[in-house]
C-alpha positions in Angstrom: -42.6 -9.8 -43.6 -45.5 -8.1 -41.7 -47.1 -11.5 -41.2 -44.0 -12.8 -39.5 -43.9 -9.8 -37.2 -47.6 -10.2 -36.4 -47.0 -13.8 -35.6 -44.1 -13.0 -33.3 -46.2 -10.4 -31.5 -49.0 -12.9 -31.0 -46.6 -15.5 -29.7 -45.1 -12.9 -27.3 -48.6 -11.9 -26.1 -49.5 -15.6 -25.6 -46.3 -16.2 -23.6 -47.0 -13.1 -21.4 -50.5 -14.4 -20.7 -49.2 -17.8 -19.8 -46.6 -16.3 -17.5 -49.1 -14.1 -15.8 -51.5 -17.1 -15.2 -48.6 -19.1 -13.8 -47.8 -16.3 -11.4 -51.4 -16.0 -10.3 -51.6 -19.8 -9.7 -48.4 -19.7 -7.6 -49.6 -16.8 -5.6 -52.7 -18.8 -4.6 -50.5 -21.6 -3.3 -48.2 -19.3 -1.3 -48.7 -19.0 2.4 -49.2 -15.3 3.2 -49.7 -14.8 7.0 -51.6 -11.5 6.7 -54.0 -13.1 4.3 -54.1 -16.8 5.4 -54.0 -16.6 9.2 -56.9 -15.6 11.4 -56.7 -12.1 12.9 -55.6 -13.4 16.4 -52.8 -15.3 14.8 -51.6 -12.3 12.9 -51.5 -10.3 16.2 -49.6 -13.2 17.9 -47.1 -13.2 15.0 -46.5 -9.5 15.4 -45.8 -10.0 19.1 -43.4 -12.8 18.3 -41.5 -10.6 16.0 -41.1 -8.1 18.8 -39.4 -10.7 21.1 -35.7 -10.8 21.3 -33.2 -13.2 22.8 -31.2 -12.0 25.9 -28.2 -9.8 25.6 -25.8 -12.6 26.4 -25.2 -11.9 30.1 -27.7 -14.5 31.2 -25.7 -17.2 29.4 -22.6 -16.1 31.2 -24.4 -16.3 34.5 -25.7 -19.8 33.7 -22.2 -21.0 32.8 -20.6 -19.6 35.9 -23.1 -21.4 38.1 -23.0 -24.7 36.1 -21.9 -27.9 37.8 -21.6 -29.9 34.6 -18.4 -31.8 33.9 -16.6 -29.9 31.0 -14.5 -33.1 30.3 -17.6 -35.4 29.8 -18.1 -37.1 26.5 -20.6 -35.5 24.1 -24.1 -36.9 24.5 -25.3 -38.7 21.4 -28.8 -40.2 21.6 -28.9 -43.9 21.1 -25.2 -44.4 21.8 -24.2 -46.2 25.0 -20.8 -45.7 26.6 
């Protein structure tokens, strides 16, 4: 009986080691900006995160000044009408 328990423990330990090795290998393949980008790129990325899209009023202004035909067919590249 104790031999069976010891064998199960060894098997579990082996599986744990394999799983840990697999995680470490995957982590090496992952792209982690803080680790993998040069410092200037990390700073640029932080600046990009700080940007925001307009509050929506600019889009309304553009639409009110537009001279496009609202009844025109939808443009589909490669299709001739």
